N, C-alpha and C positions, 0 to 999 in steps of 0.2 A: 504494499499500500504506499510505503514511503517512497519507494522507487517511482510508482506511478505519479505521486504528487510532484516529485522532483522533475519528472520528465514534463509534466504539464506545465510547470513554471518555466522550464527552459523553452518549451515550445511557444509560450506566450511572449517571452522575451524575444525570440527569434522572429516571431511574427510582427511584433511591434517595430522592430528594427527594420524589418523588410518593408513595412508600410512606410515608415519614416523616410527610408531611402527613395522609395518610388514617389513619395510626395515631393521631396526635394527635386528628383528628376522631372516631375510633371511641372513644377514651377519654373524650371529652367527652360523647359520647352516652351512654355507660355512666354516667358520673358524674351526668349530668342525670337518667337514669332512676332511679337509686338515689335521688338527692335528691328528686325527685317522689314516689317511693313513701314515703320517710321523712317528707316533709311530710304527706302524706295520713295516715299512721299517727299523727303527732302531733296533727294537727288533729282528726280523727274519733274518736281514742281507741282503745285496744287492743281494748276489748270490741267495738268495731264491726267488727273484722276477723272475717270469717265462716269463714275456713278456716286452720286452724292445723296446721302440721306439726311433729312432734317426732321427732328422730332419736336413735338409739342404735346402737353398733356391736356390742354383744354381747346375747345374750338377757337377761343379768342387768341390762341397762341400760334395758330396756323393759318387764320382766315386770310391775312395780308398776302401769304404766298399763293393761296389758291385764286386770288384775284389777278395774278401776273398774267401777261398775255400767253406765255408758253404753257400755262396751265389750263387754258381754255379748253373745255371738253373732257378734262380729265375726271374720270368717274371714280368713286369710292370702291375699293375692293377690301372686303373684310377677310383677315386672316387671324385666327386665334384671339378674336375679340378686339383686334386693332384695326383701324382703318388706314389704307394706304391710298395715295394719289401719286400717279407717275405721269411724267411727261418728258419728251426728247426735245433737245436743241442741238441740232446737228449730231455730233458723236457723243455729247454729253446726255445723260439721263438723270433727271431730278426726281427723288422720291420724298414725298412728304407724308409723315406718319402722325396719326393721333394716338398717343400711347395710353391715355387716361392717367388719372393722378395717382400718386403713391408708389412706394419703393418696389413692391411686389409686381405691380402693373408694369412699372418701368423696365424691370428685369425681364419680364416674360415678353414684353413688347420689343426689347432689343435683341433678344435672342431670336424671335420671330422674324425680325427684320434682317438679321444677318444670314440666316439660314434660307430664307425666301428670296432675298434680294442681292446678296453679296455685295454690299456698298464698299466703295474704296475708303471712304471715311464717313463719320457721323458726327453731326452737330445737334446736340441736345440744347434746347433753349426754352426760355419762359420767364415767368415773373418770380420773385422772391422777396421775402422781407429782410430788411437790414439788421444786422447784429452790432453795428457800430455807430456811433453818433456822426462819424464823418461822411456817411452815405445818406443821400436824401432820394426821394421819389424821382425817378427818371434816370438816376445813375446806373451804370452798367457794370457787372463784375464778370471778368474773363477768368474762368475757373482753371488756373494752372494745376490744381489738384482739388480733390474732394474727400470728404470725411463724413462718416456716418455719425451724426451727433445724438442719435436715438439709440445707440448701444450702450446702455447703462448698467453698472453693477452697484448693488446696496448692500450694507452690512445686514446681518441678521438681527431681527427684533422679533420680540414676542407679542402676544395679545396685550393691548393696553399700553405699549411702550411707544405708540405713535410712529410718525414717519419724519425723516430728517433729510429732505431733498437736497439741502446744501452740501451734505456729506457724501453724496453719490458720486461715483467716479466712472470714467469711461471703461468699457469692456472690450478687449481686443481691438483698441483703437488702431485704425490703419488709414493712412493717407495714400490715395492712388493718383498718380500724375495723369494729366492730359498729354496728348501728343504736342510736343514743344513747336513743331512746325506750325501746327494750326494755331496754337497760342500766339505765336509771333506774327502770323498773318492778321489776326484780329487785333493785335496791339498796334501794328502799323496802320490798319484801317481806321481804327478808333482813337488814334493818337490825340487827335485835336478835341475829342469829345464829340458829342451828338447834339441833335437839336433839343434834347431834353436835359442833358447833364454831362458829367464826365465819366470816362472809362478807367477802371483800375483793375489790376491783376491780383488775384489772391486766391484763398481757400473757399470753396463752397462748402456749406454744411447742409446735409440732407437728413431726413427723418420723416416718419409718419406723425407729424405734429405741426400745429399752427400756433406758435408761441405769441402771446400777448402780455404776459407778465414781465415788467420791465427788469426786475431782479433776475428772473430766470434767464432772459435773454443775455444779460451780463454774465450770468454764470456760464452758460453755454459757451459764449465767446472766450471767456477766461480758460476754460477747460479745453477747447478744441482749436481756438485760434481762427474761426471761420468768420468770413465778413458778411455772410448772408445765409438764409435758411430756405431750402426748397424740399421737395418731396421725391426727387427723382435722379438728380446728377450722380450721386454716389453709386447707385444701383447701375446706371448706365456705364459708368467707368469700369466697375467690376466685371461686367459681362464682356465689355469690349476688350479689356485686358486678357480675359480668359480665352477669348476667341481670336486675339491678334488683330483686332481692327482699330486703327487710329481713331481717335475722338477727342472733342472738346465740348465743354458746356459753357454756356453764357446765360446770365441772369440780369434782367433788368429789375431795379428796385420798385416794387408796387406800393410799398409803405415802409415807414420806420416808426415802430411803436416808441422808440426812445425819444423821438421828436414829435410824438402825438399826431403823426400823418395818418390819414384815412387810407384805406385800401383802395387802389385804382386799377381795375383790370384792364383798362385801355392803354396802360404804359406798355403792354405787349406788342403793340403794333409798331412802336418805335424800334424795338430791338429787332423785330422782323425786317423792317426797312433797312437797318444798317447792316444786318447779315446778308441780306439778298444782294445790296450794293457792293459789299465786300467781295462776294463771289463773282459778281458780274465785272468787277474791275480786276479781278485776278487773270492775268494774260499769259498767253505762251504763243510767241511768233505771231503776235497780233490778233490771236483768236481768244474770244472770251468764253468763259464757262457758260454763262447764261445771258439772255437779254433783259434789260431793264424794263 
């Protein structure tokens, strides 16, 4: 019996080590795939990428795109609960996706988009609430990385011992980077600001929450260093990293609770406008990705 127990322990140790080794190998494969695609993107140029996918979680976050001339006649195609609108402009193909709100929806929508449409890169965009006083409604955050601000761990407490949210901490906190070539493209395109505000580069915070408590907003920023809060970007970055697809997320500030600003859904239009213009102005040998 003792020998059997010893064998079982040894087996478990070997199995755990085997799993660890293969997880490390899998992570390296993913990293190499992302690196390869990012190098390809940098070397060939953004305008050489023939299939561009743009995501928005709400109808107001994709409406401007659907009103462009090249999208005329594009009909909605439903796949796994997501809506896709596709148009061609010469050799380029533009795919607009309505993902629906939330981390789970965003992850499922991104995976569906990658396997159904095989995009060269993904732009996730929409509105967000600010988590710093220095951002106001209409400002834009270019997400050079994203973090899940809803992954929280708390100490054990018994019945009647109450709650202490201020003592909660991040659990398995991870920062996932965007494709830096895409980040630079939008930094160059938005360097002088937009019609509604300025553009900054920083960390996007994501989670299935809509924070309106000022102290809580400051606590989240202190813990994670995020400039804004949305419900999708981290999930998109995570899936794109796993699948080796370059991506970037941008968020326009719809409100700042720290400044007592009211939520304005219409800010989404300005972000769509500047993203579309940035893509249309990206050239290679005099050819544009899309028409304005």
